[in-house]
N, C-alpha and C positions, 0 to 999 in steps of 0.2 A: 684397846693398846697395851701390849705388853712392855714390862720392862725395858727388856732390850730393844725394844722397839722407838721407844720412849729415847733410851741413852745415845741411840745411833740418831735420832732426831736432831738430838741438843749437840751432840759431837757436831753434825753437818752443818748448823745455825752457827756454832763457833767457828768452825772452819772457815765459812762464807764471810763472817764480820772480821776475821782475821786478815784474809785475803783483799778484802774491800778496804779494810782501813790501811793496809801496807801499799796497796794501790794508789789511794789517795795520798799517804805521806811521800812515797816515793814523786808522784807528782808535782805535790808542792815544793820537795826540794830540787828538785830539777828542773822546773818549770819557773818558778819564781826567780831565781838567778839568769834563768836564761833570759825573759821578758826585762830583770833590769839590765841585764848586759846589750841587748837591742836596744835600750831606751839610751845607754851612753853612748853606744858606738854611733848613733845616728845623731845624737848633737856632737860629736869629734872628738870624746875620750879617749886616746890613742892608749894610754896605758892601764886603761880598765883592761882587766881578762877575766873570761867566764870561770877559771878557775880561782881568782882572788873574790870573787861574788858566790860562788859555791863554798867557799872556805867562811865567806862572812857570815852566810845564811846558817853553815854548820855549826858554828861556832854561838850565834845568835841563839838557837833551839836547843844547846848543850844545857839549857838550866831547867828544860823540862825531866830530865833523867831523876836528879836527886828531888824534884818535884813528884815523881810519882814513887820514890820509894816515903817520903813524907807522908804522901796522901793513904798510904799503906797504913802508916800508924795512926793517922786521923778519920778513921773509917766512921764513926759515930757523928762526926763534927762538919756537917754537910757544907754550911756557910763557910767556914773557916777554910775548907777544902777549896769552894769555889773563888774566895778571896786570894787563896796563895795563888789558882791558875791565871785569876786574871793580873795579880802582880807579876808571876812569871813571864804572860804577854806583854806586859808592858815593858817589862826588862828585855827583853827579847827584841821588842821591836825599837827601843831607844839606842841598842847595840848595835842594831842595823843602820841607824840614823848615824852614830858616833862615828862608825867605821868608814861609811860612804860620805860624812859630810864634806870632806875634802872635794871630791869631785862633785856632788849635788852643788858647791856654791860658785864653782867653777866652771860648769858646765851646762848646767840645767838652769832654764829661766823659771821663772816663779810660775807661771799657767803649768808646766810641765812637773815643775817639783808639786805641784799639789795633787795632781793626777798619779804620780808615782807614789806621792806618798799615802794619798787614798788607797791606792793598789796593795803598797806593803802590810797599810794597818789591816784593811778587808781581809788579806789573806791569812795573816796573824790572827783575827779574828776567826775565820775559819777554821783554822787548825787548833784553836782553842776549843771551840765545838767538837772537833772531831775528837780531841784528847779527854774532852769531857763527856761525849756519849759512848765511845767506845772503850775507853782506859778508866774511868774514874766513874763510871755510872756503878751505884751501889746495889 
């Protein structure tokens, strides 16, 4: 295999990785608020809008932007990078809980709260795995 073929193969792999990651991230940012919206509407929360839930999800994941910059500086410290990623995921999940707490306690029963809480935590963990695998992998 020549040098040019190797470079072309690496470029194709990188583009596939970027497109796949973009698809998953957009899916998470569109589907997660929509599922939360459907749950709230099913329980009778009239004042909850899809736009407000989309805004909450967008702000909750904003912490991952400075995390990416910090991780560039901490390349050799892999354990610290993983710790910061887990911390950012916890902060993100807490922000979603804090912003939807009023609606959660008003409209959602305890059993549904467990399911939607598990879904939010699980999807945030999936997001962290995607960030770790695709963006922070050295």
